C-alpha positions, 0 to 999 in steps of 0.5 A, spaced: 669 151 879 676 150 875 680 144 877 687 144 879 692 138 878 693 138 886 686 137 887 686 130 884 685 125 890 692 123 892 691 116 891 689 117 884 695 122 883 700 117 885 697 112 881 697 116 875 704 118 876 707 111 878 704 109 871 698 104 870 693 101 864 688 106 862 684 103 856 681 107 851 674 106 852 670 103 846 662 105 845 657 100 845 652 100 840 646 095 838 644 093 831 641 100 829 647 103 831 644 106 838 647 107 844 647 100 848 648 102 855 648 095 858 654 093 854 657 099 855 657 098 863 659 091 862 665 093 858 667 098 864 666 092 869 671 088 865 676 094 865 675 094 872 676 087 874 681 086 869 686 091 874 686 097 869 688 103 873 683 108 870 678 109 864 679 114 858 672 116 855 670 120 850 677 119 846 678 117 839 676 109 841 670 112 843 669 115 837 669 122 836 662 122 833 659 121 839 659 129 840 654 129 833 649 125 836 648 127 843 652 122 847 658 125 849 655 127 856 651 120 857 657 116 855 662 119 860 656 119 866 655 112 865 662 110 865 664 114 871 658 111 875 658 104 873 666 104 875 664 108 882 659 103 883 663 097 882 669 098 886 672 103 891 679 102 889 682 109 886 681 109 878 684 115 874 678 118 870 680 121 863 675 125 859 676 126 852 676 133 850 675 135 842 673 141 838 676 148 838 677 152 844 669 154 846 667 146 845 673 144 848 672 148 854 665 146 854 667 139 854 672 140 860 667 143 864 662 137 863 668 132 864 669 136 871 662 136 873 662 128 872 668 128 877 673 126 871 680 128 874 683 130 867 682 131 860 685 128 854 686 134 849 685 132 842 688 138 837 685 135 831 680 140 830 685 146 830 689 144 824 691 150 820 692 154 827 699 157 828 703 154 834 702 160 838 694 159 837 695 152 839 698 154 846 693 159 847 688 154 846 691 149 851 692 154 856 685 156 856 682 149 856 687 148 862 684 153 866 678 148 866 681 141 868 688 138 868 690 136 862 693 130 859 696 132 852 695 128 846 700 127 840 695 123 835 698 120 829 696 124 823 694 118 819 688 118 823 687 126 824 692 128 828 697 134 826 704 134 826 707 138 833 714 140 834 719 140 840 718 147 841 710 146 842 711 140 847 716 145 851 711 150 851 705 145 852 709 142 858 710 149 861 703 150 862 702 149 870 696 145 869 698 139 865 699 133 869 701 128 863 702 127 856 699 121 851 704 120 846 701 116 840 705 119 833 707 112 832 714 115 830 720 115 834 722 122 832 716 125 834 716 121 840 723 124 842 720 131 841 715 130 846 720 127 851 725 133 849 720 138 850 718 136 857 725 135 859 727 142 856 721 145 860 723 142 867 716 139 868 718 131 868 716 131 876 709 134 874 708 131 867 707 123 867 709 120 860 704 115 857 705 111 851 699 111 846 704 108 841 700 102 840 706 099 835 711 100 840 708 099 847 713 094 850 719 098 848 716 105 850 715 102 857 722 099 858 727 104 855 730 109 859 730 116 856 737 120 858 737 127 855 742 133 856 739 139 860 744 144 861 750 139 861 747 135 866 743 128 864 736 127 865 733 120 865 725 120 864 721 114 863 714 112 860 710 110 866 704 107 863 699 106 857 693 110 855 692 105 849 686 103 844 690 097 844 689 096 851 681 096 850 682 089 849 685 083 852 686 088 858 688 082 863 694 080 859 695 088 859 695 089 866 700 083 867 705 086 861 705 093 864 707 090 871 712 085 868 715 091 864 715 096 870 719 090 874 724 089 869 725 096 867 727 097 875 733 092 874 740 094 871 738 090 864 731 088 861 731 080 859 731 078 851 724 074 853 721 081 854 724 085 849 721 079 844 714 081 846 715 088 843 714 085 836 709 080 838 705 085 841 706 090 835 704 084 831 697 083 834 696 091 833 697 090 826 691 086 826 687 090 831 689 097 828 688 094 820 695 097 819 695 094 812 689 098 810 692 105 813 688 104 820 681 104 816 679 098 821 682 101 827 676 101 832 672 096 828 678 091 830 678 092 837 670 091 837 671 085 833 675 082 839 670 084 844 664 081 840 668 074 839 669 075 847 661 076 848 662 083 851 659 087 845 653 084 840 657 087 834 662 091 831 657 097 829 660 104 829 656 110 828 659 111 821 656 106 817 662 106 813 667 104 819 668 096 819 673 091 818 677 091 812 678 085 807 682 080 811 682 083 817 678 078 821 683 073 819 689 077 821 685 077 828 684 070 828 692 069 826 695 073 832 690 071 837 692 063 836 699 065 835 700 069 842 695 066 847 699 069 852 697 076 850 689 075 850 685 074 856 679 070 853 678 065 859 678 071 864 672 074 860 669 067 859 669 066 867 666 073 868 662 075 862 655 073 865 656 077 872 658 083 868 652 083 864 647 081 869 650 086 874 644 090 877 643 096 873 645 103 876 640 109 875 644 112 869 643 106 865 636 106 867 635 113 865 639 112 858 634 106 857 628 109 858 
């Protein structure tokens, strides 16, 4: 049965709309580049205990190539079952959806069957399609599961999307949120303008995916005109690859951003954190080498903390770029208040030693 956004449990929908930390879940592999369910489950438990409000699985940070090696459903299943077995509090479960229409609808059905609340729809496979074709594609997938729109930056495979596309996308009744990750101020405004023009701001919650501008996105009031009347919207939370690491600090940062955004003015001290977080991201996402090491950089932090055994990706050509490890050391030492090494160290063995759930046993067999 298709799922409508009104079918999402009220505590989960309220959490999504108030804004929360949703880490983009990495993929845990062993030295043979095989799925490592024990470490994958430990990561999920870390995100839950760090205070995240959800999980995004099967997305860019999880590696789109999981689909090519038969890991899409097992990975989504393990993350969902691990989280459900670890906490009873509400968590927003977002499954990544990719491919052309037939594949994306099939993945939406899988995610829905695993009780994911929404699907984050990548349009990378639709390069060359017209805007009408893109909207038709999105509407077809939205018949299966509530959608979270995804503006992925072109430098890592996304496509340029216009204001008019976002206006039409936001008008699709089963769209529940949009993750904006074009790493571009103009493009980010196109999304926000589109939502306002569609009069969808009460239904469509905005999330930042702009890892280069996280704090500023979260504290800026976006006041736009509609029919001569000002309409103010805000970016409520983050669904971020950056937030796959140092998650305890990210949860604290979002709480502070939300508290100060509710005041008449935002402190200069908080605004200074915007540059510090962006500096961290420059190392994590390997900006110096056009984002080549963006996944491996996150893996390296998790490896240093002991959560992952290595930085292996499904593609052997993906790894750290020259000098990236040194940059990661620099930002970790420069901004210890943005890390959570002590929190991880205090809980790591508990996350690794937790009783294996049935999904883990099946995957390890």
